[in-house]
C-alpha positions as CSV (number, residue, x, y, z in Angstrom):
1,M,0.0,0.0,0.0
2,A,1.4,3.4,-1.0
3,L,2.0,5.9,1.8
4,E,0.2,9.2,1.5
5,R,2.6,12.0,0.9
6,P,2.5,14.7,3.7
7,K,1.1,18.0,2.5
8,S,3.4,20.8,2.0
9,L,3.1,24.1,3.9
10,R,2.0,25.7,0.7
11,E,-0.8,23.1,0.4
12,L,-1.8,23.6,3.9
13,A,-1.9,27.3,3.6
14,L,-3.9,26.8,0.3
15,E,-6.5,24.6,1.9
16,Y,-6.9,27.0,4.8
17,L,-7.4,30.1,2.7
18,R,-9.6,28.5,0.1
19,G,-11.8,27.0,2.8
20,R,-12.3,30.2,4.6
21,I,-13.1,32.2,1.4
22,V,-15.6,29.6,0.2
23,D,-17.3,29.3,3.6
24,G,-17.6,33.0,4.0
25,T,-15.3,33.4,7.0
26,F,-13.2,35.7,4.8
27,Q,-15.8,37.9,3.2
28,M,-15.8,39.3,-0.3
29,G,-13.5,42.3,-0.6
30,Q,-11.8,41.6,2.8
31,V,-8.0,42.4,2.9
32,L,-5.8,39.4,3.6
33,S,-2.7,40.0,5.6
34,E,0.2,37.8,4.8
35,R,1.7,38.4,8.2
36,K,-1.4,37.6,10.1
37,I,-2.2,34.5,8.2
38,S,1.4,33.2,8.6
39,E,1.2,33.8,12.4
40,E,-2.2,32.0,12.5
41,L,-0.7,29.0,10.7
42,G,2.7,29.1,12.3
43,V,4.5,29.2,9.1
44,S,6.7,31.8,7.2
45,K,5.2,34.2,4.7
46,S,6.6,32.3,1.6
47,P,4.0,29.4,1.6
48,V,1.2,31.9,2.4
49,R,2.4,34.1,-0.6
50,E,2.6,31.0,-2.8
51,A,-1.0,30.0,-1.8
52,L,-2.3,33.4,-2.5
53,A,-0.8,33.4,-6.0
54,Q,-2.6,30.1,-6.6
55,L,-5.9,31.5,-5.4
56,R,-5.4,34.5,-7.6
57,D,-5.2,32.1,-10.5
58,E,-8.5,30.6,-9.3
59,G,-10.1,34.0,-9.2
60,L,-10.6,33.9,-5.5
61,V,-8.1,36.5,-4.7
62,H,-7.1,39.8,-6.2
63,I,-3.4,41.0,-5.6
64,E,-2.5,44.6,-6.3
65,P,1.2,45.8,-6.2
66,Q,1.9,47.8,-3.1
67,K,-1.6,47.0,-1.7
68,G,-1.5,43.3,-1.1
69,A,-4.3,40.7,-1.4
70,R,-8.0,40.9,-0.9
71,V,-10.9,38.4,-1.3
72,F,-12.6,38.6,-4.8
73,T,-15.7,40.6,-5.3
74,L,-18.4,40.0,-7.9
75,S,-20.3,42.6,-10.0
76,E,-23.7,41.6,-11.4
77,D,-22.0,41.4,-14.9
78,E,-19.5,38.8,-13.5
79,V,-22.3,36.7,-12.0
80,I,-24.1,36.7,-15.4
81,Q,-20.8,35.5,-17.0
82,I,-20.4,32.8,-14.3
83,C,-23.9,31.7,-15.0
84,D,-23.4,31.6,-18.8
85,F,-20.2,29.6,-18.2
86,R,-22.0,27.1,-16.0
87,Q,-24.9,26.7,-18.4
88,A,-22.7,25.9,-21.2
89,I,-20.3,23.6,-19.5
90,E,-22.7,21.7,-17.4
91,S,-25.2,21.2,-20.2
92,A,-22.3,19.7,-22.4
93,S,-21.2,17.5,-19.5
94,F,-24.7,16.3,-18.8
95,E,-25.0,15.2,-22.5
96,L,-21.8,13.3,-22.3
97,A,-22.5,11.7,-19.0
98,L,-25.9,10.5,-20.2
99,Q,-24.2,8.9,-23.2
100,R,-21.4,7.3,-21.4
101,D,-22.6,6.4,-17.9
102,P,-26.4,7.1,-17.4
103,K,-26.9,4.6,-14.6
104,G,-23.8,5.7,-12.7
105,L,-24.8,9.3,-13.0
106,A,-28.3,8.6,-11.8
107,A,-27.2,6.5,-8.8
108,E,-24.7,9.0,-7.7
109,M,-27.0,12.0,-8.0
110,D,-29.6,10.0,-6.0
111,R,-27.0,9.3,-3.3
112,V,-26.1,13.0,-3.0
113,V,-29.8,14.1,-2.9
114,Q,-30.4,11.6,0.0
115,K,-27.5,13.1,1.9
116,M,-29.0,16.6,1.1
117,V,-32.3,15.5,2.8
118,A,-30.4,14.5,6.0
119,R,-28.3,17.7,6.2
120,K,-31.3,19.9,5.4
121,N,-33.3,18.2,8.1
122,E,-30.5,18.8,10.6
123,D,-30.3,22.5,9.5
124,D,-26.6,22.0,8.7
125,E,-26.2,24.7,6.1
126,D,-22.5,24.3,5.6
127,A,-22.8,20.5,4.9
128,Y,-25.7,21.1,2.6
129,I,-23.7,23.6,0.6
130,A,-20.8,21.1,0.4
131,L,-23.3,18.5,-1.0
132,D,-24.6,21.1,-3.5
133,N,-21.0,21.4,-4.7
134,D,-20.8,17.6,-4.9
135,F,-24.0,17.4,-6.9
136,H,-22.6,19.5,-9.7
137,Q,-19.2,17.8,-9.5
138,V,-20.8,14.5,-10.2
139,I,-21.8,15.6,-13.7
140,F,-18.2,16.0,-14.7
141,E,-17.0,12.9,-13.0
142,H,-19.4,10.8,-15.2
143,A,-18.9,12.9,-18.4
144,G,-15.4,11.4,-18.8
145,N,-13.8,14.5,-20.3
146,D,-10.7,15.8,-18.5
147,Y,-10.8,19.2,-20.4
148,L,-14.3,20.0,-19.2
149,T,-13.5,18.9,-15.7
150,A,-10.3,21.1,-15.6
151,S,-12.3,24.1,-16.9
152,Y,-14.9,23.7,-14.2
153,T,-12.4,23.0,-11.5
154,R,-10.6,26.2,-12.2
155,Y,-13.6,28.2,-11.0
156,V,-15.3,25.8,-8.6
157,G,-14.0,27.7,-5.6
158,K,-15.6,31.0,-6.9
159,I,-18.9,29.2,-7.7
160,A,-18.9,27.5,-4.2
161,A,-18.4,30.9,-2.6
162,L,-21.2,32.3,-4.5
163,R,-23.5,29.4,-3.3
164,K,-22.6,30.3,0.3
165,L,-23.5,33.9,-0.2
166,L,-26.9,33.0,-1.8
167,S,-27.7,30.5,1.0
168,Q,-28.2,33.5,3.4
169,L,-31.3,34.4,1.4
170,P,-34.7,33.3,3.0
171,K,-36.0,30.1,1.4
172,H,-33.0,29.8,-0.9
173,T,-32.0,26.4,0.4
174,D,-35.6,25.0,0.1
175,L,-35.7,26.2,-3.6
176,S,-32.3,24.8,-4.2
177,F,-33.2,21.4,-2.9
178,D,-36.4,21.2,-4.9
179,E,-34.4,22.0,-8.1
180,H,-31.7,19.4,-7.3
181,K,-34.3,16.8,-6.6
182,A,-36.2,17.5,-10.0
183,I,-32.8,17.4,-11.9
184,A,-31.9,14.0,-10.3
185,E,-35.4,12.7,-11.2
186,A,-35.0,13.8,-14.9
187,V,-31.6,12.1,-14.9
188,R,-33.2,8.8,-13.8
189,K,-35.6,9.1,-16.8
190,G,-32.7,10.0,-19.1
191,N,-34.6,13.0,-20.4
192,L,-31.9,15.4,-21.7
193,V,-34.4,18.0,-22.8
194,E,-35.9,18.2,-19.4
195,I,-32.6,18.1,-17.7
196,K,-31.3,21.1,-19.7
197,A,-34.5,23.0,-19.0
198,L,-34.3,22.4,-15.3
199,L,-30.6,23.2,-15.3
200,A,-31.3,26.5,-17.1
201,E,-34.0,27.4,-14.5
202,H,-31.7,26.4,-11.6
203,I,-28.8,28.6,-12.9
204,D,-30.9,31.4,-14.0
205,R,-32.2,31.8,-10.4
206,T,-28.6,32.7,-9.5
207,R,-28.6,35.7,-11.7
208,T,-31.5,37.3,-9.9
209,A,-30.8,35.9,-6.4
210,Y,-27.3,37.6,-6.4
211,T,-28.8,41.1,-6.4
212,Q,-31.3,40.0,-3.7
213,A,-28.5,38.5,-1.7
214,T,-26.3,41.7,-1.8
215,N,-29.3,43.9,-0.9
216,F,-30.3,41.5,1.9
217,L,-26.9,41.6,3.4
218,K,-26.7,45.4,3.3
219,M,-30.0,45.6,5.2
220,S,-28.8,43.0,7.7
221,V,-25.7,45.1,8.4
222,E,-27.7,48.3,8.7
């Protein structure tokens, strides 16, 4: 049995930072101090700086000369572009997955939806969001196309952070669950037309919900 390679300091810093950006601990636009993060992790600034550079490539961090790093922010136009990207890449992956492994895709989606039921009943919002991420990742796992997977993976952190933001809207999780359940049912039937229509509805709601979420958070702060 092969031994698992210990994670490097860069990898540990990367996991720490990515996790806290995605779960909302580090909020959009927040300044990130290399010194403070290195002290929290008990490492030098070098692995933190390397991790921040990786997160910049993933779109989770903006780095400006002389100003340092801050968590990404999203304009409404960027959200629309993310939704366009998701619509195109997830639709293409669904089509391939249904051609190559329809039974495996259906079984895996049903498994994730059942876990969603349990986490939702427990009011475990963070676990539910993690399963939401898993649900969409399953599409790519069964599509069998490394290029599509790599394209999605590049932005999966930003998409997950957006999900976390939207989860703060009233009734958002209930609507999200109903949409995932409907998509999983359409996958069991192998109805690609219905799947694409449901997926479009699911993603389109993100476009309008983002404005609602930002306004809702402003009112909460006030």
